[in-house]
N, CA, C and O atoms as a Tripos MOL2 file, in Angstrom:
@<TRIPOS>MOLECULE
protein
  312   311    78     0     0
PROTEIN
NO_CHARGES

@<TRIPOS>ATOM
      1 N         -12.3110   -9.5720   11.9040 N.3       1 ARG1
      2 CA        -12.1960  -10.0900   10.7000 C.3       1 ARG1
      3 C         -12.2860   -9.5150    9.5780 C.2       1 ARG1
      4 O         -11.7860   -9.8990    8.5210 O.2       1 ARG1
      5 N         -12.9210   -8.5790    9.7620 N.am      2 ARG2
      6 CA        -13.8790   -7.8750    7.9750 C.3       2 ARG2
      7 C         -12.8120   -7.1650    7.2240 C.2       2 ARG2
      8 O         -13.0730   -6.7910    6.0800 O.2       2 ARG2
      9 N         -11.8460   -6.9780    7.6450 N.am      3 TRP3
     10 CA        -10.6070   -5.9100    7.0210 C.3       3 TRP3
     11 C          -9.9920   -7.1670    5.9080 C.2       3 TRP3
     12 O          -9.4890   -6.5900    4.9450 O.2       3 TRP3
     13 N          -9.9410   -7.9140    5.8380 N.am      4 ARG4
     14 CA         -9.9570   -9.1850    5.0900 C.3       4 ARG4
     15 C         -10.7050   -8.8780    4.4540 C.2       4 ARG4
     16 O         -10.2160   -7.8420    4.0060 O.2       4 ARG4
     17 N         -11.8190   -9.0100    3.9190 N.am      5 HIS5
     18 CA        -12.7380   -8.7810    2.9270 C.3       5 HIS5
     19 C         -12.7470   -7.1220    2.5810 C.2       5 HIS5
     20 O         -13.3730   -6.9910    1.5290 O.2       5 HIS5
     21 N         -12.2860   -5.8210    3.0740 N.am      6 LEU6
     22 CA        -12.2340   -5.1160    2.7190 C.3       6 LEU6
     23 C         -11.4560   -4.6580    0.6150 C.2       6 LEU6
     24 O         -10.2660   -4.9050    0.4170 O.2       6 LEU6
     25 N         -11.8770   -4.3660    0.0330 N.am      7 ASP7
     26 CA        -11.6240   -4.0050   -1.0770 C.3       7 ASP7
     27 C          -9.8910   -2.6590   -1.1860 C.2       7 ASP7
     28 O          -9.8360   -1.4290   -1.2190 O.2       7 ASP7
     29 N          -9.1830   -3.3570   -1.2000 N.am      8 PRO8
     30 CA         -7.8990   -2.3530   -1.4580 C.3       8 PRO8
     31 C          -7.8110   -1.5170   -2.4390 C.2       8 PRO8
     32 O          -6.6410   -1.1860   -2.6320 O.2       8 PRO8
     33 N          -8.4810   -1.0830   -3.0700 N.am      9 GLY9
     34 CA         -8.7620   -0.0970   -4.3310 C.3       9 GLY9
     35 C          -9.7800    1.4210   -3.5190 C.2       9 GLY9
     36 O          -9.6210    2.5880   -3.8740 O.2       9 GLY9
     37 N         -10.7180    0.9850   -2.4730 N.am     10 ILE10
     38 CA        -11.2310    2.1550   -2.2000 C.3      10 ILE10
     39 C          -9.9800    2.6340   -1.0850 C.2      10 ILE10
     40 O          -9.3960    1.6940   -0.5460 O.2      10 ILE10
     41 N          -9.6210    3.7620   -0.7820 N.am     11 TRP11
     42 CA         -9.5260    4.8540   -0.2040 C.3      11 TRP11
     43 C          -9.8440    5.6840    0.6190 C.2      11 TRP11
     44 O         -10.8960    5.4410    1.2090 O.2      11 TRP11
     45 N          -9.0890    6.9920    1.0030 N.am     12 SER12
     46 CA         -9.7910    8.8260    1.5440 C.3      12 SER12
     47 C          -8.4170    9.3010    1.1170 C.2      12 SER12
     48 O          -7.5550    8.4970    0.7630 O.2      12 SER12
     49 N          -8.2640   10.2920    1.1430 N.am     13 ALA13
     50 CA         -7.2520   11.1340    0.7970 C.3      13 ALA13
     51 C          -6.6230   11.1070    1.5740 C.2      13 ALA13
     52 O          -5.4620   10.7070    1.6620 O.2      13 ALA13
     53 N          -7.7650   11.8350    2.7750 N.am     14 SER14
     54 CA         -6.2100   11.9440    4.2890 C.3      14 SER14
     55 C          -5.8470   11.2920    4.4600 C.2      14 SER14
     56 O          -4.6330   11.4920    4.4800 O.2      14 SER14
     57 N          -6.2640    9.6890    4.8110 N.am     15 THR15
     58 CA         -5.8300    8.6030    4.9540 C.3      15 THR15
     59 C          -4.4210    8.1970    4.7460 C.2      15 THR15
     60 O          -3.4640    7.9170    5.4680 O.2      15 THR15
     61 N          -4.7300    8.2920    3.1590 N.am     16 PHE16
     62 CA         -3.5400    8.2530    1.8960 C.3      16 PHE16
     63 C          -2.6990    9.1550    2.8820 C.2      16 PHE16
     64 O          -2.1240    8.5720    3.8010 O.2      16 PHE16
     65 N          -2.5890   10.3650    2.7870 N.am     17 LEU17
     66 CA         -1.4620   11.6970    2.7380 C.3      17 LEU17
     67 C          -0.7510   11.1240    4.2560 C.2      17 LEU17
     68 O           0.4690   11.0850    4.4120 O.2      17 LEU17
     69 N          -1.8890   10.6330    5.4770 N.am     18 TRP18
     70 CA         -1.4910   10.5530    6.3650 C.3      18 TRP18
     71 C          -0.1450    9.1130    6.6010 C.2      18 TRP18
     72 O           0.7950    9.1180    7.3950 O.2      18 TRP18
     73 N          -0.4730    8.1890    5.7480 N.am     19 VAL19
     74 CA         -0.2610    6.8490    5.4540 C.3      19 VAL19
     75 C           1.1820    6.7970    5.5460 C.2      19 VAL19
     76 O           1.9110    6.0320    6.1770 O.2      19 VAL19
     77 N           1.6720    8.6500    4.0960 N.am     20 ALA20
     78 CA          2.5950    8.0350    3.3150 C.3      20 ALA20
     79 C           3.8210    9.4570    4.0330 C.2      20 ALA20
     80 O           4.9560    9.6570    3.5990 O.2      20 ALA20
     81 N           3.0110   10.4020    5.4130 N.am     21 LEU21
     82 CA          3.6540   10.7940    6.4070 C.3      21 LEU21
     83 C           4.3240   10.8370    7.1890 C.2      21 LEU21
     84 O           5.2660   11.5670    7.4990 O.2      21 LEU21
     85 N           3.4470    9.2850    7.9210 N.am     22 PHE22
     86 CA          4.6410    8.7470    8.5710 C.3      22 PHE22
     87 C           4.5590    7.3410    7.9980 C.2      22 PHE22
     88 O           4.1950    6.4590    8.7750 O.2      22 PHE22
     89 N           4.9510    6.8960    6.3010 N.am     23 PHE23
     90 CA          5.6230    5.8040    6.0170 C.3      23 PHE23
     91 C           7.1940    7.0870    5.8070 C.2      23 PHE23
     92 O           8.2090    6.4000    5.6990 O.2      23 PHE23
     93 N           7.4430    8.2080    5.7570 N.am     24 GLY24
     94 CA          8.3760    8.8600    5.5030 C.3      24 GLY24
     95 C           9.1060    9.4980    6.3610 C.2      24 GLY24
     96 O          10.2400    9.9290    6.1530 O.2      24 GLY24
     97 N           8.3470    9.5980    7.5640 N.am     25 LEU25
     98 CA          9.3180    9.8680    8.9800 C.3      25 LEU25
     99 C           9.7620    9.2540    9.1020 C.2      25 LEU25
    100 O          10.9080    9.5420    9.4480 O.2      25 LEU25
    101 N           9.4230    7.6860    8.9740 N.am     26 GLN26
    102 CA         10.3930    6.7620    9.8700 C.3      26 GLN26
    103 C          11.2040    6.1470    8.6150 C.2      26 GLN26
    104 O          11.0040    4.9600    8.3610 O.2      26 GLN26
    105 N          12.0460    6.8310    7.8690 N.am     27 HIS27
    106 CA         13.1610    7.2520    7.2190 C.3      27 HIS27
    107 C          14.2600    8.7940    7.4360 C.2      27 HIS27
    108 O          14.0080    9.9990    7.4270 O.2      27 HIS27
    109 N          15.1610    8.2210    7.5650 N.am     28 ARG28
    110 CA         16.5210    9.0700    7.8050 C.3      28 ARG28
    111 C          15.6750   10.6220    6.6160 C.2      28 ARG28
    112 O          14.9980   11.6410    6.7480 O.2      28 ARG28
    113 N          16.3130    9.8420    5.6060 N.am     29 GLU29
    114 CA         16.3180   10.8070    4.2930 C.3      29 GLU29
    115 C          14.2150   10.8930    4.0720 C.2      29 GLU29
    116 O          13.6160   10.4180    3.1080 O.2      29 GLU29
    117 N          13.6430   11.5250    5.1100 N.am     30 TRP30
    118 CA         11.8350   11.7100    4.8940 C.3      30 TRP30
    119 C          11.8390   12.5610    3.9430 C.2      30 TRP30
    120 O          12.6260   12.0200    3.1650 O.2      30 TRP30
    121 N          11.5460   13.4200    3.5020 N.am     31 VAL31
    122 CA         11.1130   14.1910    2.3320 C.3      31 VAL31
    123 C          10.6320   12.8730    1.1160 C.2      31 VAL31
    124 O           9.5630   12.5920    0.5750 O.2      31 VAL31
    125 N          12.1710   12.2340    1.0450 N.am     32 ALA32
    126 CA         12.5280   10.7280   -0.4590 C.3      32 ALA32
    127 C          11.3950   10.1070    0.5010 C.2      32 ALA32
    128 O          10.3090   10.2930   -0.0490 O.2      32 ALA32
    129 N          11.2890    9.6490    1.3430 N.am     33 GLY33
    130 CA         10.4910    8.7040    2.7890 C.3      33 GLY33
    131 C           8.5670    9.3580    2.1180 C.2      33 GLY33
    132 O           7.5250    8.7400    1.9030 O.2      33 GLY33
    133 N           8.8020   10.2650    2.0500 N.am     34 VAL34
    134 CA          7.4980   10.6930    1.5890 C.3      34 VAL34
    135 C           6.9120   10.3860    0.4480 C.2      34 VAL34
    136 O           5.8300    9.8430    0.2220 O.2      34 VAL34
    137 N           7.9820   10.9070   -0.4500 N.am     35 ILE35
    138 CA          7.7770   10.8770   -1.8200 C.3      35 ILE35
    139 C           7.0600    9.2400   -2.3930 C.2      35 ILE35
    140 O           5.9760    9.1030   -2.9590 O.2      35 ILE35
    141 N           7.9310    8.2760   -2.0760 N.am     36 CYS36
    142 CA          7.9610    6.7750   -2.0200 C.3      36 CYS36
    143 C           7.2190    6.3930   -1.2830 C.2      36 CYS36
    144 O           7.2860    5.1660   -1.2050 O.2      36 CYS36
    145 N           5.9850    7.1200   -0.2140 N.am     37 GLY37
    146 CA          5.4860    6.9420    0.2110 C.3      37 GLY37
    147 C           4.0380    6.8750   -0.4540 C.2      37 GLY37
    148 O           3.0710    6.1140   -0.4840 O.2      37 GLY37
    149 N           4.3540    7.8420   -0.8590 N.am     38 LEU38
    150 CA          3.0070    8.1430   -1.9670 C.3      38 LEU38
    151 C           2.7350    7.1980   -3.1630 C.2      38 LEU38
    152 O           1.7900    6.4360   -3.3670 O.2      38 LEU38
    153 N           3.8910    7.4810   -3.9270 N.am     39 LEU39
    154 CA          3.8620    5.8490   -4.5490 C.3      39 LEU39
    155 C           4.0390    5.2820   -4.3500 C.2      39 LEU39
    156 O           4.9940    5.0100   -5.0780 O.2      39 LEU39
    157 N           3.8510    4.2850   -3.5230 N.am     40 TYR40
    158 CA          3.9980    2.7860   -2.8110 C.3      40 TYR40
    159 C           2.3990    2.9510   -3.1760 C.2      40 TYR40
    160 O           1.7870    2.3000   -4.0230 O.2      40 TYR40
    161 N           1.7640    4.2110   -2.1360 N.am     41 GLY41
    162 CA          0.8700    3.9440   -2.0730 C.3      41 GLY41
    163 C          -0.0550    3.6780   -3.3660 C.2      41 GLY41
    164 O          -0.8650    2.8360   -3.7540 O.2      41 GLY41
    165 N           0.5630    4.9460   -3.8320 N.am     42 TRP42
    166 CA         -0.5880    4.7710   -4.9290 C.3      42 TRP42
    167 C          -0.1980    3.7880   -6.1780 C.2      42 TRP42
    168 O          -0.7470    3.8010   -7.2800 O.2      42 TRP42
    169 N           0.8750    2.9280   -5.7590 N.am     43 LEU43
    170 CA          0.2740    1.5800   -6.4480 C.3      43 LEU43
    171 C          -0.3770    0.5900   -6.0790 C.2      43 LEU43
    172 O          -0.9930   -0.2640   -6.7170 O.2      43 LEU43
    173 N          -0.1280    0.8240   -4.4900 N.am     44 ALA44
    174 CA         -1.2100   -0.3530   -3.5380 C.3      44 ALA44
    175 C          -2.5380   -0.0480   -4.0620 C.2      44 ALA44
    176 O          -3.1620   -1.0760   -4.3240 O.2      44 ALA44
    177 N          -3.3710    1.3780   -4.3760 N.am     45 ILE45
    178 CA         -4.7980    1.7350   -4.6600 C.3      45 ILE45
    179 C          -5.0370    1.2340   -6.2090 C.2      45 ILE45
    180 O          -6.0980    0.7730   -6.6280 O.2      45 ILE45
    181 N          -3.5440    1.4640   -7.1560 N.am     46 VAL46
    182 CA         -4.2470    1.4800   -8.7700 C.3      46 VAL46
    183 C          -4.2600   -0.3840   -8.5790 C.2      46 VAL46
    184 O          -5.3220   -0.9550   -8.8300 O.2      46 VAL46
    185 N          -3.5230   -0.8900   -8.3100 N.am     47 ARG47
    186 CA         -2.7900   -2.9020   -8.8480 C.3      47 ARG47
    187 C          -4.0390   -3.0930   -8.1740 C.2      47 ARG47
    188 O          -4.8790   -3.7270   -8.8130 O.2      47 ARG47
    189 N          -4.4330   -2.5970   -6.7630 N.am     48 ARG48
    190 CA         -5.5290   -3.3570   -5.9230 C.3      48 ARG48
    191 C          -4.9750   -4.2250   -4.6880 C.2      48 ARG48
    192 O          -5.6720   -4.8570   -3.8940 O.2      48 ARG48
    193 N          -3.1870   -4.0940   -4.6930 N.am     49 ASP49
    194 CA         -2.8050   -5.5220   -4.1100 C.3      49 ASP49
    195 C          -1.8710   -4.8130   -3.4110 C.2      49 ASP49
    196 O          -1.1760   -4.1270   -4.1600 O.2      49 ASP49
    197 N          -1.5170   -4.6990   -1.9240 N.am     50 VAL50
    198 CA         -0.6790   -4.1970   -1.3140 C.3      50 VAL50
    199 C           0.9650   -4.8490   -1.3380 C.2      50 VAL50
    200 O           1.9780   -4.1610   -1.4620 O.2      50 VAL50
    201 N           0.9300   -6.0670   -1.2150 N.am     51 TRP51
    202 CA          1.8410   -6.3550   -1.7900 C.3      51 TRP51
    203 C           1.8090   -6.0080   -3.3010 C.2      51 TRP51
    204 O           0.6130   -6.1460   -3.5540 O.2      51 TRP51
    205 N           2.3680   -5.6690   -4.3570 N.am     52 ALA52
    206 CA          2.6900   -4.8830   -5.1860 C.3      52 ALA52
    207 C           3.5650   -3.9040   -4.8780 C.2      52 ALA52
    208 O           4.6590   -3.6430   -5.3780 O.2      52 ALA52
    209 N           2.5910   -3.0660   -3.4500 N.am     53 ALA53
    210 CA          4.1190   -1.9670   -2.6510 C.3      53 ALA53
    211 C           4.6890   -2.3760   -1.9800 C.2      53 ALA53
    212 O           5.6260   -1.6370   -1.6790 O.2      53 ALA53
    213 N           4.6750   -3.2030   -1.5210 N.am     54 GLY54
    214 CA          6.0400   -4.1980   -0.6530 C.3      54 GLY54
    215 C           6.6790   -4.7740   -1.8350 C.2      54 GLY54
    216 O           7.7410   -4.1530   -1.8890 O.2      54 GLY54
    217 N           6.6610   -5.4790   -2.6770 N.am     55 ILE55
    218 CA          7.9430   -5.9030   -2.8840 C.3      55 ILE55
    219 C           8.2410   -4.7150   -4.4020 C.2      55 ILE55
    220 O           8.2930   -5.4280   -5.4040 O.2      55 ILE55
    221 N           8.3550   -3.8210   -4.6250 N.am     56 ALA56
    222 CA          8.5510   -1.9180   -4.2980 C.3      56 ALA56
    223 C           9.2770   -1.8560   -3.5010 C.2      56 ALA56
    224 O          10.4020   -2.3300   -3.6570 O.2      56 ALA56
    225 N           8.8260   -1.1280   -2.1260 N.am     57 HIS57
    226 CA          9.6730   -1.3970   -1.1900 C.3      57 HIS57
    227 C          11.1830   -2.1470   -1.0280 C.2      57 HIS57
    228 O          12.2740   -1.5960   -0.8820 O.2      57 HIS57
    229 N          10.9700   -3.1360   -1.0800 N.am     58 ALA58
    230 CA         11.5020   -4.2520   -1.6180 C.3      58 ALA58
    231 C          13.0500   -3.8560   -2.5400 C.2      58 ALA58
    232 O          14.1880   -3.5400   -2.1960 O.2      58 ALA58
    233 N          12.3770   -4.0680   -3.8120 N.am     59 ILE59
    234 CA         13.3770   -3.1130   -5.1420 C.3      59 ILE59
    235 C          14.1340   -2.1360   -4.9460 C.2      59 ILE59
    236 O          15.3380   -2.0920   -5.1960 O.2      59 ILE59
    237 N          13.1120   -0.8550   -4.2420 N.am     60 THR60
    238 CA         13.7830    0.1100   -4.0990 C.3      60 THR60
    239 C          14.4540    0.0960   -3.0650 C.2      60 THR60
    240 O          14.5790    1.2820   -2.7600 O.2      60 THR60
    241 N          15.2350   -0.8420   -1.9510 N.am     61 ASN61
    242 CA         15.7150   -1.1550   -1.3840 C.3      61 ASN61
    243 C          16.8730   -1.9260   -1.5830 C.2      61 ASN61
    244 O          17.8430   -1.5670   -0.9140 O.2      61 ASN61
    245 N          17.0130   -2.7990   -2.2550 N.am     62 LEU62
    246 CA         18.1100   -3.7060   -3.1450 C.3      62 LEU62
    247 C          18.8730   -2.4200   -3.9330 C.2      62 LEU62
    248 O          20.0110   -2.0970   -3.5930 O.2      62 LEU62
    249 N          18.1970   -1.7540   -4.9510 N.am     63 ARG63
    250 CA         18.9330   -1.0240   -5.9980 C.3      63 ARG63
    251 C          19.5960    0.3210   -4.7940 C.2      63 ARG63
    252 O          20.3760    1.1290   -5.3000 O.2      63 ARG63
    253 N          19.2580    0.4870   -3.2980 N.am     64 LEU64
    254 CA         20.0540    1.4270   -2.9390 C.3      64 LEU64
    255 C          21.0650    0.8490   -2.2730 C.2      64 LEU64
    256 O          21.9100    1.7170   -2.0540 O.2      64 LEU64
    257 N          21.4650   -0.4180   -1.7510 N.am     65 ALA65
    258 CA         21.7440   -0.9430   -1.0030 C.3      65 ALA65
    259 C          22.9280   -1.1740   -2.1590 C.2      65 ALA65
    260 O          24.0720   -1.0740   -1.7130 O.2      65 ALA65
    261 N          22.7960   -1.4990   -3.7290 N.am     66 LEU66
    262 CA         23.8930   -1.6620   -4.5220 C.3      66 LEU66
    263 C          24.8130   -0.8110   -4.5850 C.2      66 LEU66
    264 O          26.0210   -0.9140   -4.3740 O.2      66 LEU66
    265 N          23.9860    0.2970   -4.9770 N.am     67 TYR67
    266 CA         24.0400    2.2430   -4.6760 C.3      67 TYR67
    267 C          25.5900    2.5040   -3.8330 C.2      67 TYR67
    268 O          26.7770    2.6680   -4.1160 O.2      67 TYR67
    269 N          24.6990    2.4190   -2.6240 N.am     68 VAL68
    270 CA         25.9720    2.5420   -1.4260 C.3      68 VAL68
    271 C          27.2860    1.3020   -1.5020 C.2      68 VAL68
    272 O          28.4140    1.6120   -1.1200 O.2      68 VAL68
    273 N          27.0130    0.0310   -1.9830 N.am     69 ILE69
    274 CA         28.0540   -0.9010   -1.9780 C.3      69 ILE69
    275 C          28.9490   -0.2770   -3.2600 C.2      69 ILE69
    276 O          29.9980    0.3380   -3.0730 O.2      69 ILE69
    277 N          28.2540   -0.5810   -4.8720 N.am     70 VAL70
    278 CA         29.5110    0.1220   -5.4930 C.3      70 VAL70
    279 C          30.2310    1.5840   -5.9400 C.2      70 VAL70
    280 O          31.2250    1.7930   -6.6360 O.2      70 VAL70
    281 N          29.0260    2.7960   -5.0320 N.am     71 ALA71
    282 CA         29.5050    3.5630   -5.2560 C.3      71 ALA71
    283 C          30.2910    4.5580   -3.2950 C.2      71 ALA71
    284 O          30.6100    5.6830   -2.9110 O.2      71 ALA71
    285 N          30.2190    3.2970   -2.8100 N.am     72 GLY72
    286 CA         30.9900    4.0060   -0.9550 C.3      72 GLY72
    287 C          30.2860    4.8080   -0.6610 C.2      72 GLY72
    288 O          30.9310    5.8520   -0.5630 O.2      72 GLY72
    289 N          28.8410    5.0230   -0.3530 N.am     73 ALA73
    290 CA         28.1150    6.0920   -0.5600 C.3      73 ALA73
    291 C          27.9420    5.6880    0.7710 C.2      73 ALA73
    292 O          26.8920    5.0570    0.8880 O.2      73 ALA73
    293 N          28.4230    5.7800    1.5830 N.am     74 TYR74
    294 CA         27.7870    4.8080    2.9500 C.3      74 TYR74
    295 C          27.5640    5.7130    4.0740 C.2      74 TYR74
    296 O          28.0010    5.4800    5.2010 O.2      74 TYR74
    297 N          26.8880    6.7380    3.7670 N.am     75 GLN75
    298 CA         26.5250    7.9300    4.6380 C.3      75 GLN75
    299 C          24.2200    7.1410    4.6570 C.2      75 GLN75
    300 O          23.6170    6.9030    5.7040 O.2      75 GLN75
    301 N          23.8070    7.0280    3.6930 N.am     76 PHE76
    302 CA         22.5450    6.1850    3.6530 C.3      76 PHE76
    303 C          22.2850    5.3420    4.0680 C.2      76 PHE76
    304 O          21.2320    4.9250    3.5870 O.2      76 PHE76
    305 N          23.1090    4.0960    5.5760 N.am     77 TRP77
    306 CA         23.4420    3.6200    6.2300 C.3      77 TRP77
    307 C          23.5050    4.1460    7.1910 C.2      77 TRP77
    308 O          23.4340    3.3440    8.1220 O.2      77 TRP77
    309 N          23.6400    5.4520    7.5930 N.am     78 VAL78
    310 CA         24.0360    5.6670    9.1000 C.3      78 VAL78
    311 C          23.3040    5.7020    9.7880 C.2      78 VAL78
    312 O          23.5810    5.8690   10.9760 O.2      78 VAL78
@<TRIPOS>BOND
     1     1     2 1
     2     2     3 1
     3     3     4 2
     4     3     5 am
     5     5     6 1
     6     6     7 1
     7     7     8 2
     8     7     9 am
     9     9    10 1
    10    10    11 1
    11    11    12 2
    12    11    13 am
    13    13    14 1
    14    14    15 1
    15    15    16 2
    16    15    17 am
    17    17    18 1
    18    18    19 1
    19    19    20 2
    20    19    21 am
    21    21    22 1
    22    22    23 1
    23    23    24 2
    24    23    25 am
    25    25    26 1
    26    26    27 1
    27    27    28 2
    28    27    29 am
    29    29    30 1
    30    30    31 1
    31    31    32 2
    32    31    33 am
    33    33    34 1
    34    34    35 1
    35    35    36 2
    36    35    37 am
    37    37    38 1
    38    38    39 1
    39    39    40 2
    40    39    41 am
    41    41    42 1
    42    42    43 1
    43    43    44 2
    44    43    45 am
    45    45    46 1
    46    46    47 1
    47    47    48 2
    48    47    49 am
    49    49    50 1
    50    50    51 1
    51    51    52 2
    52    51    53 am
    53    53    54 1
    54    54    55 1
    55    55    56 2
    56    55    57 am
    57    57    58 1
    58    58    59 1
    59    59    60 2
    60    59    61 am
    61    61    62 1
    62    62    63 1
    63    63    64 2
    64    63    65 am
    65    65    66 1
    66    66    67 1
    67    67    68 2
    68    67    69 am
    69    69    70 1
    70    70    71 1
    71    71    72 2
    72    71    73 am
    73    73    74 1
    74    74    75 1
    75    75    76 2
    76    75    77 am
    77    77    78 1
    78    78    79 1
    79    79    80 2
    80    79    81 am
    81    81    82 1
    82    82    83 1
    83    83    84 2
    84    83    85 am
    85    85    86 1
    86    86    87 1
    87    87    88 2
    88    87    89 am
    89    89    90 1
    90    90    91 1
    91    91    92 2
    92    91    93 am
    93    93    94 1
    94    94    95 1
    95    95    96 2
    96    95    97 am
    97    97    98 1
    98    98    99 1
    99    99   100 2
   100    99   101 am
   101   101   102 1
   102   102   103 1
   103   103   104 2
   104   103   105 am
   105   105   106 1
   106   106   107 1
   107   107   108 2
   108   107   109 am
   109   109   110 1
   110   110   111 1
   111   111   112 2
   112   111   113 am
   113   113   114 1
   114   114   115 1
   115   115   116 2
   116   115   117 am
   117   117   118 1
   118   118   119 1
   119   119   120 2
   120   119   121 am
   121   121   122 1
   122   122   123 1
   123   123   124 2
   124   123   125 am
   125   125   126 1
   126   126   127 1
   127   127   128 2
   128   127   129 am
   129   129   130 1
   130   130   131 1
   131   131   132 2
   132   131   133 am
   133   133   134 1
   134   134   135 1
   135   135   136 2
   136   135   137 am
   137   137   138 1
   138   138   139 1
   139   139   140 2
   140   139   141 am
   141   141   142 1
   142   142   143 1
   143   143   144 2
   144   143   145 am
   145   145   146 1
   146   146   147 1
   147   147   148 2
   148   147   149 am
   149   149   150 1
   150   150   151 1
   151   151   152 2
   152   151   153 am
   153   153   154 1
   154   154   155 1
   155   155   156 2
   156   155   157 am
   157   157   158 1
   158   158   159 1
   159   159   160 2
   160   159   161 am
   161   161   162 1
   162   162   163 1
   163   163   164 2
   164   163   165 am
   165   165   166 1
   166   166   167 1
   167   167   168 2
   168   167   169 am
   169   169   170 1
   170   170   171 1
   171   171   172 2
   172   171   173 am
   173   173   174 1
   174   174   175 1
   175   175   176 2
   176   175   177 am
   177   177   178 1
   178   178   179 1
   179   179   180 2
   180   179   181 am
   181   181   182 1
   182   182   183 1
   183   183   184 2
   184   183   185 am
   185   185   186 1
   186   186   187 1
   187   187   188 2
   188   187   189 am
   189   189   190 1
   190   190   191 1
   191   191   192 2
   192   191   193 am
   193   193   194 1
   194   194   195 1
   195   195   196 2
   196   195   197 am
   197   197   198 1
   198   198   199 1
   199   199   200 2
   200   199   201 am
   201   201   202 1
   202   202   203 1
   203   203   204 2
   204   203   205 am
   205   205   206 1
   206   206   207 1
   207   207   208 2
   208   207   209 am
   209   209   210 1
   210   210   211 1
   211   211   212 2
   212   211   213 am
   213   213   214 1
   214   214   215 1
   215   215   216 2
   216   215   217 am
   217   217   218 1
   218   218   219 1
   219   219   220 2
   220   219   221 am
   221   221   222 1
   222   222   223 1
   223   223   224 2
   224   223   225 am
   225   225   226 1
   226   226   227 1
   227   227   228 2
   228   227   229 am
   229   229   230 1
   230   230   231 1
   231   231   232 2
   232   231   233 am
   233   233   234 1
   234   234   235 1
   235   235   236 2
   236   235   237 am
   237   237   238 1
   238   238   239 1
   239   239   240 2
   240   239   241 am
   241   241   242 1
   242   242   243 1
   243   243   244 2
   244   243   245 am
   245   245   246 1
   246   246   247 1
   247   247   248 2
   248   247   249 am
   249   249   250 1
   250   250   251 1
   251   251   252 2
   252   251   253 am
   253   253   254 1
   254   254   255 1
   255   255   256 2
   256   255   257 am
   257   257   258 1
   258   258   259 1
   259   259   260 2
   260   259   261 am
   261   261   262 1
   262   262   263 1
   263   263   264 2
   264   263   265 am
   265   265   266 1
   266   266   267 1
   267   267   268 2
   268   267   269 am
   269   269   270 1
   270   270   271 1
   271   271   272 2
   272   271   273 am
   273   273   274 1
   274   274   275 1
   275   275   276 2
   276   275   277 am
   277   277   278 1
   278   278   279 1
   279   279   280 2
   280   279   281 am
   281   281   282 1
   282   282   283 1
   283   283   284 2
   284   283   285 am
   285   285   286 1
   286   286   287 1
   287   287   288 2
   288   287   289 am
   289   289   290 1
   290   290   291 1
   291   291   292 2
   292   291   293 am
   293   293   294 1
   294   294   295 1
   295   295   296 2
   296   295   297 am
   297   297   298 1
   298   298   299 1
   299   299   300 2
   300   299   301 am
   301   301   302 1
   302   302   303 1
   303   303   304 2
   304   303   305 am
   305   305   306 1
   306   306   307 1
   307   307   308 2
   308   307   309 am
   309   309   310 1
   310   310   311 1
   311   311   312 2
@<TRIPOS>SUBSTRUCTURE
     1 ARG1         2 RESIDUE 1 A ARG
     2 ARG2         6 RESIDUE 1 A ARG
     3 TRP3        10 RESIDUE 1 A TRP
     4 ARG4        14 RESIDUE 1 A ARG
     5 HIS5        18 RESIDUE 1 A HIS
     6 LEU6        22 RESIDUE 1 A LEU
     7 ASP7        26 RESIDUE 1 A ASP
     8 PRO8        30 RESIDUE 1 A PRO
     9 GLY9        34 RESIDUE 1 A GLY
    10 ILE10       38 RESIDUE 1 A ILE
    11 TRP11       42 RESIDUE 1 A TRP
    12 SER12       46 RESIDUE 1 A SER
    13 ALA13       50 RESIDUE 1 A ALA
    14 SER14       54 RESIDUE 1 A SER
    15 THR15       58 RESIDUE 1 A THR
    16 PHE16       62 RESIDUE 1 A PHE
    17 LEU17       66 RESIDUE 1 A LEU
    18 TRP18       70 RESIDUE 1 A TRP
    19 VAL19       74 RESIDUE 1 A VAL
    20 ALA20       78 RESIDUE 1 A ALA
    21 LEU21       82 RESIDUE 1 A LEU
    22 PHE22       86 RESIDUE 1 A PHE
    23 PHE23       90 RESIDUE 1 A PHE
    24 GLY24       94 RESIDUE 1 A GLY
    25 LEU25       98 RESIDUE 1 A LEU
    26 GLN26      102 RESIDUE 1 A GLN
    27 HIS27      106 RESIDUE 1 A HIS
    28 ARG28      110 RESIDUE 1 A ARG
    29 GLU29      114 RESIDUE 1 A GLU
    30 TRP30      118 RESIDUE 1 A TRP
    31 VAL31      122 RESIDUE 1 A VAL
    32 ALA32      126 RESIDUE 1 A ALA
    33 GLY33      130 RESIDUE 1 A GLY
    34 VAL34      134 RESIDUE 1 A VAL
    35 ILE35      138 RESIDUE 1 A ILE
    36 CYS36      142 RESIDUE 1 A CYS
    37 GLY37      146 RESIDUE 1 A GLY
    38 LEU38      150 RESIDUE 1 A LEU
    39 LEU39      154 RESIDUE 1 A LEU
    40 TYR40      158 RESIDUE 1 A TYR
    41 GLY41      162 RESIDUE 1 A GLY
    42 TRP42      166 RESIDUE 1 A TRP
    43 LEU43      170 RESIDUE 1 A LEU
    44 ALA44      174 RESIDUE 1 A ALA
    45 ILE45      178 RESIDUE 1 A ILE
    46 VAL46      182 RESIDUE 1 A VAL
    47 ARG47      186 RESIDUE 1 A ARG
    48 ARG48      190 RESIDUE 1 A ARG
    49 ASP49      194 RESIDUE 1 A ASP
    50 VAL50      198 RESIDUE 1 A VAL
    51 TRP51      202 RESIDUE 1 A TRP
    52 ALA52      206 RESIDUE 1 A ALA
    53 ALA53      210 RESIDUE 1 A ALA
    54 GLY54      214 RESIDUE 1 A GLY
    55 ILE55      218 RESIDUE 1 A ILE
    56 ALA56      222 RESIDUE 1 A ALA
    57 HIS57      226 RESIDUE 1 A HIS
    58 ALA58      230 RESIDUE 1 A ALA
    59 ILE59      234 RESIDUE 1 A ILE
    60 THR60      238 RESIDUE 1 A THR
    61 ASN61      242 RESIDUE 1 A ASN
    62 LEU62      246 RESIDUE 1 A LEU
    63 ARG63      250 RESIDUE 1 A ARG
    64 LEU64      254 RESIDUE 1 A LEU
    65 ALA65      258 RESIDUE 1 A ALA
    66 LEU66      262 RESIDUE 1 A LEU
    67 TYR67      266 RESIDUE 1 A TYR
    68 VAL68      270 RESIDUE 1 A VAL
    69 ILE69      274 RESIDUE 1 A ILE
    70 VAL70      278 RESIDUE 1 A VAL
    71 ALA71      282 RESIDUE 1 A ALA
    72 GLY72      286 RESIDUE 1 A GLY
    73 ALA73      290 RESIDUE 1 A ALA
    74 TYR74      294 RESIDUE 1 A TYR
    75 GLN75      298 RESIDUE 1 A GLN
    76 PHE76      302 RESIDUE 1 A PHE
    77 TRP77      306 RESIDUE 1 A TRP
    78 VAL78      310 RESIDUE 1 A VAL
């Protein structure tokens, strides 16, 4: 129960990098995934709000979906 009271702006470099790596490895384009994981993590720390990272991820997915549909680049969805 105590995790709810932790300051989201407090972080450790090793944990930050591990989480970004695991986030990236969950994606087919893993290098882009790691870069996005680093950016989303940085956003969460700077804003002290995990929701900021979640919303940024949702916006990224929406923009990618629009690109795939408009450009016919369906290889990103395989």
